[in-house]
N, C-alpha and C positions, 0 to 999 in steps of 0.2 A: 259024683262021687260029692261035688261041692255039695249040694243038697243035705248029705249027710254028716257034714262038718256043722252045721247051724246047730245041732243037738248038743254035740261036743262045745262048742261056743258057749251055750247057755249052761251048760255043766259047770265050765269052768265062773262063768261069774255069778252064779247063786252058789258056789263054793267060796266064793270072796262073801258073798249077804252072809253065808250062815259061820262065818271066820270070828265072827265077834262083831260087837259094837262100831270095831273102826271103819266099819265098812257098813254104808248106805245101800239103798234102792239106786240113788244115783251113780256111785263108784261101782254098782253091779251091774249096771246098765254101760256105765264105759268099759269094762273090763269083759264085756262079753262082745261089744262092738271090738275090742282091740285083737281079742282070740279069735273074731270071725273074718277077721286082718288076717290074722298070722298063720293063720291056718288055710284063707283061699289063694294066699299066697304062696307062702310053703306047698301048697299040692301044685300052683301054678309053676312055679321056677322046678321043683323034683319030676312033674308031670314030663319039660320041656315042649309043648305042646308050641308052637307058635304065636305070638300074639295074645296068651290071655295071662299077660304080668301088670301089674299097674303099670310098669314103668312102657310097659311095648303099648297100654292103651293110652295113656298121658300120649306117647309120640303120638297115634292115630287122631287123637281129638282135634290135639292143636296143630299136628299136622304142619310140624317141625322140620323136616325137611323145606319148608319154604322159607321163604325170608319173613313173610307175614305171621306163618304159624312160629316161628322162633321168635319174634318182636311181641304177639299175644303173649304167650308164655310166659315171657321172661319178664313183661309188665306186669300180668297178673301176679306171679310170683314174689315179685320186687314190692309189689302193693300189700299182697297177705304180709311179708315179711316184717313192712314197716309198719303194718297195723298190728301184728301179732307181739313181735317181742314187748312194747312197751304196754300191749296189755295183761303181759303175764308177770313184768316186771312191776307193775304198775298199782 
């Protein structure tokens, strides 16, 4: 099923590109990426298969049930947010 979602994401992105001069190639690609994420995550939530949502994968990758995993995830997220906020606002 997820492989079938890739063309749908491409269609959404290229529809944005065809919408007019407000959207360029970079915009269309980011929209494709966002649409693909939304379609994959939506499919994962709706099929209720254990372990296939981004939240569940993130918990597994960082092993957030362990103190070291919690610390690592928190440190990475805080570092990212500390960079991202001034990056966007500045």
